[in-house]
C-alpha positions in Angstrom: 72.5 229.6 127.8 70.3 230.5 130.5 67.2 229.0 129.5 68.5 225.9 128.5 70.2 225.2 132.1 67.1 226.4 133.4 65.1 223.5 131.2 67.5 220.8 132.4 66.9 221.4 136.1 63.2 221.8 135.1 62.6 218.4 133.6 65.0 216.3 135.9 63.3 217.6 138.4 60.0 216.7 137.4 61.5 213.2 136.4 62.4 212.6 139.6 59.0 213.7 141.6 57.2 211.7 139.1 59.0 209.0 139.9 58.4 209.1 143.7 54.7 209.5 142.9 54.3 205.8 143.7 54.2 204.7 139.5 56.2 201.4 140.5 53.4 200.3 142.7 50.7 200.8 139.9 48.4 197.4 139.1 49.5 195.8 136.3 46.5 196.6 134.1 47.8 200.1 134.2 51.0 199.5 132.3 49.6 200.2 128.9 48.4 204.1 130.1 52.4 203.7 131.9 53.7 203.5 128.3 51.4 206.5 126.5 51.7 208.5 129.1 55.4 207.9 130.2 58.3 209.5 131.4 60.1 210.8 127.9 56.3 212.2 127.3 55.5 213.9 130.3 59.3 215.4 129.8 58.3 216.8 126.6 54.5 218.3 128.0 56.8 220.4 130.3 59.0 221.3 128.1 56.8 223.0 125.4 54.9 224.5 128.0 58.1 226.1 129.7 59.6 227.0 126.6 55.8 228.9 125.4 55.8 230.7 129.2 59.6 232.2 129.1 59.1 233.1 125.5 56.1 235.8 126.4 58.5 237.4 129.2 61.7 237.2 127.6 61.8 240.7 126.5 60.7 242.1 129.6 63.7 243.1 131.3 65.6 244.0 127.9 62.7 246.4 126.7 65.1 249.2 126.9 67.8 247.9 125.2 65.4 246.9 122.5 64.2 250.6 122.1 68.0 251.8 121.7 68.7 248.9 119.2 65.7 249.8 117.1 65.8 253.3 117.2 61.9 253.8 118.9 60.8 254.9 121.8 60.6 252.7 124.9 56.6 252.7 124.7 56.6 251.4 121.0 59.4 248.7 122.1 56.7 247.7 124.8 54.7 246.2 121.3 57.0 243.4 121.4 55.7 242.3 125.0 51.7 243.4 124.5 51.5 241.5 120.2 52.8 237.9 122.2 50.0 238.5 124.8 47.8 239.3 122.1 48.2 236.6 119.5 48.3 234.3 122.7 45.3 235.6 123.9 43.2 235.0 120.5 45.0 231.6 119.8 44.7 229.9 123.0 40.9 229.2 123.2 40.7 228.1 119.8 43.6 225.5 120.0 42.0 224.3 122.2 38.8 223.5 120.9 40.2 222.4 117.9 42.5 220.0 120.6 39.5 218.5 122.2 37.4 218.1 118.4 40.7 217.2 116.1 43.3 215.6 118.6 45.6 217.8 120.8 49.3 216.3 119.5 48.5 218.1 116.3 47.9 221.1 117.9 50.5 221.1 120.3 53.7 220.3 117.6 51.7 223.2 115.3 51.8 225.8 118.1 55.6 224.5 118.7 56.3 225.7 115.4 54.8 229.0 115.3 57.1 229.0 118.5 59.9 228.3 116.5 59.3 230.0 113.1 58.3 233.2 115.1 61.4 232.9 117.2 63.8 233.0 114.0 61.8 235.8 112.5 62.5 237.8 115.9 66.0 236.8 115.7 66.2 238.0 112.0 64.6 241.1 113.1 67.1 242.1 116.1 69.9 241.2 114.5 69.1 243.7 111.3 67.7 246.1 113.1 64.3 245.5 111.5 61.6 246.2 114.2 58.5 245.7 111.8 60.6 242.1 111.4 60.6 241.8 115.0 57.5 242.6 116.1 55.7 240.1 113.5 57.9 237.5 114.7 56.4 237.8 118.4 53.0 237.9 117.2 53.9 234.7 115.5 55.4 233.4 118.6 52.4 234.3 120.4 49.9 231.9 118.5 52.3 229.0 120.7 49.7 229.7 123.2 47.4 227.3 122.0 50.2 224.8 123.5 48.8 225.3 127.2 45.3 223.7 126.5 46.8 221.1 124.3 49.4 220.1 126.9 46.4 219.5 129.2 44.4 217.3 127.0 47.1 215.2 126.5 47.9 214.7 129.8 44.3 214.1 130.8 44.0 211.5 127.5 46.8 209.4 128.0 48.5 209.9 131.8 47.6 207.2 134.3 45.0 208.5 137.3 47.4 207.8 140.3 49.8 210.4 138.3 47.5 212.7 136.7 47.5 215.3 139.3 50.9 215.4 139.7 51.4 216.2 136.0 48.8 218.6 135.5 50.6 220.4 138.7 53.6 220.3 136.9 52.4 222.1 133.5 50.4 224.0 135.3 53.3 225.5 137.3 55.2 226.1 133.8 53.2 229.3 133.3 55.0 231.2 136.1 58.1 229.3 136.1 58.8 229.8 132.3 57.7 233.7 132.6 60.0 233.9 135.5 62.7 232.5 134.0 62.1 234.3 131.0 62.4 237.6 132.6 65.4 236.5 134.6 67.6 235.6 131.8 66.8 238.7 129.6 69.2 240.9 131.8 72.6 238.5 131.4 71.8 237.5 127.7 71.8 241.3 126.6 74.7 242.2 128.9 77.0 239.7 126.9 75.4 239.4 123.7 73.2 240.6 120.9 69.5 240.9 121.6 69.2 238.3 119.3 70.2 235.3 121.2 67.2 236.1 123.4 64.9 234.7 120.7 67.4 232.2 119.6 67.8 230.6 123.0 63.5 230.6 122.4 63.9 228.8 119.2 66.2 226.3 120.3 63.9 225.4 123.2 61.0 225.2 120.8 63.0 222.7 118.4 64.2 220.5 121.1 60.2 220.4 122.0 58.9 219.5 118.5 61.0 217.0 118.0 59.8 215.4 120.9 56.3 215.2 120.1 57.6 212.1 117.8 57.6 210.4 121.1 53.9 211.5 122.2 51.1 209.3 121.9 47.7 210.9 119.3 44.8 209.9 121.4 42.5 213.0 122.4 40.0 213.4 119.0 36.7 213.4 119.0 35.3 211.3 116.2 32.3 213.6 115.1 34.5 216.2 113.6 32.1 219.3 114.8 32.3 222.3 112.5 34.2 225.1 114.0 32.3 228.5 115.1 34.0 230.6 112.9 31.5 233.8 114.2 32.5 233.4 117.8 35.9 232.6 116.9 36.2 236.6 115.5 34.3 238.0 118.1 36.5 236.6 121.0 39.5 237.9 118.9 38.1 241.1 118.7 36.8 241.2 122.4 39.8 239.8 124.1 42.2 241.7 121.4 40.9 244.6 122.3 40.6 244.6 126.2 44.3 243.5 126.1 45.0 246.3 123.9 43.0 249.1 126.0 45.0 247.8 129.2 48.5 248.4 127.3 48.1 251.5 126.0 45.4 253.2 128.1 48.6 255.2 129.7 50.1 255.9 126.4 47.7 256.9 123.9 45.2 258.7 127.3 42.6 257.0 129.6 39.6 259.7 127.8 41.6 260.1 123.9 39.1 259.0 121.5 41.4 256.0 120.3 40.8 254.5 123.8 37.4 255.0 124.2 37.1 254.0 120.5 38.6 250.4 120.9 36.8 249.9 124.7 33.4 250.5 123.0 34.3 247.7 120.6 35.5 245.8 123.1 32.5 246.0 124.9 30.2 245.5 121.9 32.2 242.4 120.6 32.1 240.8 124.3 28.5 240.9 124.2 27.5 239.6 120.9 30.4 237.2 121.7 28.2 235.9 124.9 24.5 236.2 122.9 26.1 234.6 119.9 27.9 231.7 121.9 24.2 231.0 124.1 22.6 230.5 120.9 25.1 228.3 118.6 24.4 224.4 118.6 28.4 224.0 118.4 29.8 226.9 120.3 33.8 227.5 120.5 33.2 228.1 123.9 30.2 226.3 126.1 29.6 229.6 128.2 27.6 226.9 130.6 30.7 225.0 131.3 32.9 228.2 132.1 29.8 229.8 134.4 29.4 226.4 136.2 29.8 226.5 139.9 32.9 224.3 140.5 34.8 226.2 137.4 33.6 230.3 137.5 35.1 230.6 141.1 38.3 229.0 140.2 38.4 231.7 136.8 37.9 234.3 139.0 40.6 233.1 141.6 43.3 233.1 138.9 42.3 236.6 137.1 42.8 237.8 140.6 46.2 236.0 142.1 47.5 237.1 138.5 46.6 240.8 138.7 48.1 240.7 142.0 51.6 238.5 141.2 52.4 240.3 137.7 51.9 243.4 139.5 54.9 242.5 141.6 57.2 241.2 138.4 56.2 244.7 136.9 57.3 246.3 139.8 60.8 244.9 141.1 62.7 245.5 138.6 62.1 248.8 138.3 62.5 249.3 141.6 65.8 247.9 141.6 66.9 249.7 138.5 66.0 253.4 140.0 68.9 255.3 141.1 69.9 255.3 144.9 69.8 259.1 144.2 66.3 259.1 144.4 66.5 257.8 147.9 65.5 254.6 147.3 66.4 251.7 144.8 69.4 250.7 144.2 70.3 251.7 140.1 71.0 248.1 139.5 72.1 247.4 135.8 69.5 244.4 133.9 72.0 242.2 134.5 72.5 242.4 138.3 68.6 242.6 138.4 67.9 239.5 137.2 70.3 238.2 139.8 68.1 239.9 142.5 65.1 238.8 141.2 66.2 235.0 140.5 65.1 233.4 143.8 61.2 234.0 141.7 62.1 231.7 139.7 64.1 229.4 141.6 62.1 228.6 144.3 59.2 228.5 141.7 61.0 225.5 140.5 61.3 224.3 143.7 57.4 224.7 144.6 56.3 223.0 141.6 57.1 219.5 142.6 55.9 220.2 146.3 52.9 221.2 145.2 52.0 218.3 143.4 52.7 216.4 146.4 50.3 218.4 148.6 47.9 218.0 146.1 47.6 214.4 146.4 48.0 215.2 150.4 45.8 217.9 150.9 43.4 218.8 147.7 44.3 221.4 145.2 42.0 224.0 147.1 43.7 224.3 150.1 47.4 224.2 148.1 46.4 227.2 146.0 44.7 228.9 149.2 48.5 228.4 150.6 50.0 229.9 147.6 47.6 232.7 148.2 47.8 233.8 151.7 52.2 233.8 151.0 52.0 235.8 148.0 49.9 238.3 150.1 52.3 238.2 152.7 55.4 238.6 150.3 53.4 241.7 148.8 53.1 243.3 152.0 56.5 242.9 153.2 57.8 244.7 150.0 55.6 247.3 150.5 56.8 247.9 154.5 60.6 247.4 153.6 62.3 247.3 150.5 65.4 249.7 151.6 68.1 246.5 151.1 68.5 244.0 148.4 68.4 241.2 151.1 64.6 242.3 151.2 64.0 242.1 148.0 65.6 238.7 147.7 64.0 237.3 150.7 60.5 238.7 149.3 60.9 237.2 146.2 62.0 233.7 147.8 58.6 233.6 149.3 56.6 235.0 146.5 58.4 232.5 144.1 56.9 229.7 146.7 53.6 231.3 146.6 53.5 231.9 142.4 54.7 228.1 142.5 51.8 226.8 144.8 48.8 228.7 143.4 49.5 228.2 139.9 50.5 224.4 140.0 47.3 223.8 142.2 45.0 226.0 139.5 45.5 223.5 137.3 44.5 220.6 139.0 41.0 222.5 139.7 40.3 223.9 136.3 40.6 220.1 134.8 38.7 218.5 138.0 35.9 220.7 137.3 35.1 219.9 133.8 34.5 216.3 132.0 37.3 215.1 129.6 35.9 216.6 126.5 36.2 220.2 127.8 39.3 220.2 128.9 40.9 222.2 125.8 38.7 224.9 126.0 38.4 224.9 129.5 42.3 225.3 130.1 42.6 227.5 127.2 40.4 229.9 128.7 41.8 229.6 132.1 45.0 230.3 130.4 43.8 233.4 128.9 42.6 234.7 132.2 45.9 234.5 133.2 47.0 236.5 130.4 44.8 239.1 131.2 45.3 239.4 134.6 49.1 239.9 133.7 48.3 242.5 131.6 46.4 244.4 134.3 48.3 243.7 136.8 51.6 245.5 135.3 48.9 248.4 134.1 47.6 248.7 137.6 50.9 248.7 139.3 52.2 251.2 136.4 49.5 253.4 136.8 49.7 253.4 140.5 53.4 254.2 140.7 52.6 257.2 138.1 50.0 258.4 139.6 51.7 259.5 143.1 54.2 260.9 141.2 54.4 264.3 140.9 54.8 265.8 137.5 58.0 266.4 135.7 59.8 264.6 138.4 62.7 262.6 137.1 62.4 259.4 138.9 59.2 258.3 140.1 58.1 258.5 143.9 58.6 256.0 146.6 55.4 256.5 147.8 54.2 254.7 144.5 55.8 251.4 145.0 54.9 251.3 148.5 50.8 251.9 146.9 51.6 249.3 144.8 52.6 247.0 146.7 49.6 247.3 148.9 47.4 247.7 146.3 48.9 243.9 145.1 48.8 242.4 147.9 45.2 243.2 148.5 44.6 242.2 145.2 46.1 238.5 145.9 44.1 238.3 149.2 41.0 238.3 147.3 41.3 235.2 146.2 41.0 233.1 149.3 37.5 233.4 149.9 37.0 233.3 145.6 37.6 229.2 146.1 36.2 228.8 149.9 33.1 227.1 148.5 35.1 224.5 146.5 35.5 220.7 147.3 38.7 220.4 149.5 39.6 217.8 147.1 39.1 218.8 143.5 41.0 216.3 141.4 40.8 215.4 138.0 40.0 212.7 136.7 39.9 210.2 133.5 36.7 210.5 133.0 
């Protein structure tokens, strides 16, 4: 229910923003484009992107409850998050390439189908106490990561130029907005209903968006039907899966353990061979020359850095709020009450998304991204210095939500504006991977800092660990500012 209410608010907000964007003043010759990329089509794209992002984080705040219901350890339950991230990171660039070649609407529908099927399987697993089934369902859900590059590709191919920047900003913001709403909704859901309802909510959104794909136009396919780079896909799968596996399991297995060293070695070898293979392949899965370009490479670096810092905060805040107050800090909140505490992050991200679209048109995507980055760094610094009262966390969370919304809404325009139309799917897909990797890195860096500052055999983490983690996150986010400093002030997407 929380998810459906949030979806309704997001769609209405997006539609009002787009109506005010000046589409009624467009010339008559753009009428065909308005019909193809009209309000219903844009709403479907936003809903699809929101559903995938919310599904990724829907288990985060409920992991302790899921561990208890499945009778597994909390580290084992964490695989319910990791499985989604692994599948998404692998599927996203492949889906981007397929969309560029064979049509983005088909890929979008396939991704939403995976989200629906995986949600149903995960719900059955959760209801039956079948951990393997729920885990498999989460992996199938993760295959829906290809929805993001497909949505960007469809927007670029069908939305009129005067509206494209706003639509791209809205789609990009959905990655953060959906993730925040998913995390906030989990606490209240498991507080009043069975965990299976987490996945049934995802199923409802997936089916609603899937039904809407019938209203989408079907451009975006090339006529050449180039072959798919299977070796590149397999090597990328091994490299990305190995990296995320190392990041997510390093603390559990031990950073010097044989399993981690072997996984890291496979990751490194796969990455090197992937780079060599892609530079020598006539039709590569990922055109590294495009990704390493003077405009796209800085955007990728900035995306990774911001994701690390901001996802670290999203990981730290619930843990801090649920720490028993007897420890000298924390509030001992339940998951449901924690959700209310961090709700301003999601709420202000929803408000920031249409604002980012307008600001991008006024001052350019680069300045909007830098503004969000600066606000994010300030809010993280505030959390490092003051976290003794709930209002301090909610206030900093509100600023962080605005920062998140501005930064991730504008980065989509930076990516789309840096490549030609034929590379939109691949470029946005790889950028989405960087967000996923950055999120995993941020969560693990934050956890490692807190654990490292905690004395052995301590019952609860040390407050100094949280303080240091927030401070490190603030510095990391600040580093994104110089990464995009040399980009043109107006890096706007075009329909070329």
